N, C-alpha and C positions, 0 to 999 in steps of 0.2 A: 565562631562559626562560619563556615564557607559555603555558602549559596550560587548555585548555577542559576544565573539569572535566566540561562536560556526558556527557562519554566514558564517566563510571561509567553511565550510564541503560542503555548497552547489557547488559553485564555483568548489572546487575542484574534485569532485564527476562527475559534468558533463565535465571536462577538460580531467577525465578517460576517461568518456563514448567517448567522442569524438576521443581521440587516438585511443581505441579499435577500432572504426567505421573507420576510414580513415587507419588503419593498415590493417583490414579485408579485406576492399573495395581493396587496394593496392595490395592485394593476390589473389582477386578474390573469397573470401568466402563473399557468399550471409548469414551472420549471425545477419543482422538488417533487419527489417521492419518495414518502419516507423510509421505507426500508433500503431503497436504492443508498439513501442518504447515508443511514446508517451503515450499509455494506461500504459504501467509499472512507467513512470515516475509522471502521474498523483495520481497514488495511494501515491507515494513516497512524494507528495505535501502535500497531506492532511495529512497523519502521520506526517510529522515536524509540517505543522500549528496547530495540535493539541497536538504536543508535547510541545508548547508554553504555554498550558493553564496547562497540567497536569503533565509536567517533576517536578516542582516543589513539586506537592503532592506525587509524590512517593518518594522523598528524604526525605521528611517528613513523610511517615510510616516507611520507614525503620530506622530514626533517633528513631523516639518514640518507635518501638519495641525494637529496641536493649537498652535506655535508661531505659525503664518501664517494659520490659518483657525479656530481654538478659540474657541467663544463666551465663556468664561470662564477663566479661570486658577485651576485647582485646586489646590490643596495639599494633600499628604498629611496625614491623620489619621486614628485610628481608625473615625470615623465613615464617613469618605468610601471606606477600605478595604472596609467593609462594603457600601456605596452602588455601589461599582463591581462587586464580588462579585457581586452582585446582577443587575446590567446585564449583565454578558459571561455569565453564567448563560441571563438572558433573551435576550440575543441570541443565543446558542447553541439555543435553544429553536426558534426562527424561522428561521435560518438551515436548522436539522436538518430540520423542517418544509417549509419550502419545497423543500429538495432531494430530497425523497420527492415532492413534486406539480407540480414543473417538471421538462421534459426536459433542460436544458440544466444545470440543477446536480445531476440525478440522473444524471446523464454523470460529473459529477465524486466522486460518494457510492456507486454502484451496486458498485465494486470490493468495498466495506468490506462489502458482502453477499453477497459471491458464495458464501463458505465452507460448506460443508452440516454442518462443525462447528463447536461452540461452546466456546471455551476461550482461555486467555490470548493463544494466537499469532494469534488472529483480530485482537485490539486493534492489531494491525502493521499491518493492512490499512489505511493512510491513503495516499493517492495526493498528488504534488505540486498537481494540480489542486483536490483539496478544501481542500488549504491556504491556497490562493489566492482560493479562493471565500470560504472563511471570514474570510479576513484584510480581503476587500471588507466585509463584513458588520460585523465588528469596527471599521472605519474610523468608524462614527458615535460611537463612543467619543471617540475625541480632539477629534472637531467638536465634540463636548460643553464638551470642555477638561480630560478628563483627562490629565496628564503619560504619554509612552510607555513608563518604564521600571515606572511601576504596572502599566498595562495588559499590557504581558509578561509580568512577575511572574505576575501571577495567571492569566495563559494559559497557564504552565507547569502550575499547578495543574489547571487545565483538561484537560492534556496529561495528565498523571499519575493523574486518577483515574479516568477510563473504562477504564485497562488492568485494573483490579482487579473489575469490572463486567462483562467478558467471560468467565465461568467459570459449570460447571455442576455445581461441586465444592461451594458455598456456599448454602446453602437461605435459606429468609426470615430476615430478622433483626430480627423484636421490632416493636418502634417505630418503628426507624428505617424502615421501609417507608412509613410516612405522612410523611416528608420527604426523604430521601435518594432518590436514583438507586440501586436497589440491585441485585444481579445475577439476582435475581427480576425484576424489570421489566425490566431489559435482554433475558433472555432471550426476553420476549415480543416486545421490540422486533425483534429479530432473526429471528422465527419466521415462516413462509412460510403456517402456518394461517389461514382466511379470517377467524377470529373475532378472531384479533390483527393484522391489517394494518394498517398507519399509525398504531401508537401508540407513549407513551411516546418521545417524544421529547427528554426533558431530559437532559442532561450532569450535573451533580449534583444539583442538588433536581428532584423530582417533582412541587411543587407546581404549576409552569405547564402542565402536562398534566392534573391536576385542574381546573386553572382555565379551560381553554382547552377540557376538553372530549375528551381525547385521551387517556386514562389507558384501561388494562385492567388487570386484576390476573390474575397468572400462577393458572392452574387447575393444580393437582397432579393430576390425573385424568388431565388429556388429553396424550397424549405432543405434545412439541413437536417438528415440522420444521424445520430451521433451513435458510437459505439463500434462493435467489429462487424466485419462483411456477412459473417456466422454468427448472430448474438449468442451469448452465452446463456443468458436468462437464469442467471442463479444469483442467491444470497450466501451461498455457503463458503465460508471462510477457506476451506481447505481444497474444495475444487476451483476455485478462482486462482489458486497459485499452483496448483497440479495439472490443471487439465490439459497445458499444452506441452507438459513435461511428458504427460502420459502420450499424447498425441506422437511426439516427438520417439520416443521409445518402441511406438507400435511400426511408426514409420522405419526406423532403424531396423527393428524385430523381420521386418517384410524384406529386405535385401540380403544381399549374398555377398560375403567376403568382406572384412574390415575394412578397404578402403572404400566401398560402398554406403557403406556403415555411416563414416567419418562424414561423408560427401553429405549426407542429410542434414548437418551440423551445422555446415558453411553455407548450405543452398537456402535460397530465398522461400519465406512462408508461403509465398501462394504456390510453389510447387508440390506442396503437400496434396495427399489425395482428399478429397472433400468427404470422404464415407470415414477417416480417422476420427472425426468429431463424434459420429455416431457411436462408434465403436467404444471410443473412451465415455460415451456416458454409462456404457452399457456396465462398464467396470466401476462408475460410481454409483450406478442402480437409481437412474434418474427417474423421479414420479413426475410425469406428463402433466397432472392435472392435481395437483394439490388442492383441498378444500381451502375456504377462504380462512385469513387470520382473525380471530377474535380480537375485541377491544382487551380485554384482559390480558390477552398473550402481548399485543404489543406493549401497553404499560410495563409489563414485567422486562421484555425487553432493552427497552428505554432507561428503566431503572439500573440495570446490568451495564448500561452505555455510561450514563452518569458517573454512576460507582466510577467503572474505569477511568475517566477522562479527570474527575477530579483526584484519583489515587495515582493516576500518572504525572499530572501536575507536580503535586507533592513529592514523589517519587524523583523526579527528574532535578526538581528544587534542591533536595536535599541527598543526592546520591553519593555525594562525598561521605555522609556521616553514616551511611547503610554498607554493613557487611557485605562482602561477596555471596555469602550463603543466602542472605534475606533477599539480595538483589537475584537470584536465583531463583527462588521459591516466589517471589512476586512475578517474576518474568512467566514463570509456571503457570501462575493464577490469570494474569492476563491473557496468555497463549489459550487457554483451557474456556475461558470467559468468550473468546471469539471465536471460538471453533463451535461453542453452544450455543449463542445467539445465532450464528448463522444456521446453524442445523435445527433451530426453533423454529425459525423463520421457513424452512424447507420441511418442517414436521418429522424430522427423523426419530425414529424411535430410542437411538440409544444415547440423547441426550442425559437419561438420568445416571447412565455409567459415568458420562463426564462428569456430571455433577458431582457425582460422590470421587473422583478424585480430585476437584477444584475444592471441595470444601476439606479433603486430606492434606490438600497444599495448603489452605489456611490454617490447617491445625500444626501444621510445621512451622509455620511463619511465628504463631502464637507463641510454641517452645521458644522460640528466639529471642522472646523478650518476656518469659514467663520468669518469676521467681520461684513457682511451685510444679517445676517439671514432674517430679513424682506424681502427682496428685494428677496433672495433665496428661500424663502415661496412662495413667490407671482408667482415668474416665475415657481417653480414648479407646483402649482396650476393651472397655465395658461396651461402649456404643460399637465397635466395631464388630460384635458379637451378637448384637442387638439388628444392625444392618445386614449380616449375614443369615439370619435365623429368618427376618422379614422382609428381604430382599427382594420377592417378588409380589407381595403383597405395597411395599414403599413404593417400587416402580412401578405399579397399577395407578396406585393414587399420585403419583407424581405428574405421569402421561394425563391423566385427568383433569390435572388441576391445571397443566398449563394450556392443554387441547382443548379441555370441555368434552372429551371425549374418553373412551378406554383402548386399551390395548388390544382388544379385539378387533376393534374397528377398524376400516380402511386408515393405512398409514404406512409411509415409506419405511424401508430398511433401514 
């Protein structure tokens, strides 16, 4: 049986998150907010899921470019590994810097900066778009002639190291501050304080920021404010991914002529009108003052996330034994669960409809492994009729169950 041992990364990362949480709690540091942490992890779950489908494609792209268009045929050696490490870090610096300076790239990266907390859970905020954008930049390496296995091996390092610099529990690290990107340096990068904006883009080495004039040292006397300059303040899985796309669309819509519309995509994020955020919120029907979330509701969401983490770990471990149809079905279940959990935390009324679709996906997955297809089909058909006939009653009961209220009470659409 072929096992993908990268599955071990999930329990390892969760373990470090828990260690950081309990350590901060023992010190009386309020570095964690439960809903923010769950929101952060939800982004990471979606990215890990997508990785199952597209990681192989990244390797194929690197391998094809190197074999068909590589300028040189580079062989592995200690010196070559060192050069490649420096190049991957250099390319990362420029991707990261441009992702903050060009709207269309900021679209892929903005999700990573939305959290107003700063802890290990924030490192999970990587989107599929960001992974694709980075891959496009790293394609320069196989063009030079570096083999795909070498590139992907080092990219694992670039994926692992940043996890450990997303923390407030580690102070400055002496002489390492002059060489590596440390938690102190990265706190500056995630800060929305004016003096820290657009600083410290490095991934592993801080030398690029010092070389290109984007370095800033953390001032321990100044309180750091994390997140966007205009906080998003949402737990919605959909809104986090789509809000900037909507703002860009509104900005392009307001321009005349194709050239002016395209200029919006390559302009800097700060050039967008501040009013676009408010207009985008009107599209999302943002509720300004939601009711306090009850303890049973918190438990419901936590159970959903535990289910996802365990399921995703097993899914990655045995992905080579899972047929494509099951992968797609499981992927649908994960995405719908993430959407629903975010909607529940924001008390949306349409969670019941999403829950029905999610349960339908579960049934489809059950069909894949059931020897009693005809029986299952009949039971599903019967259940569908019951749901349709009792839809409104079931909907009201579900909303009352999770929100401790009823549909007629104040709730967001």
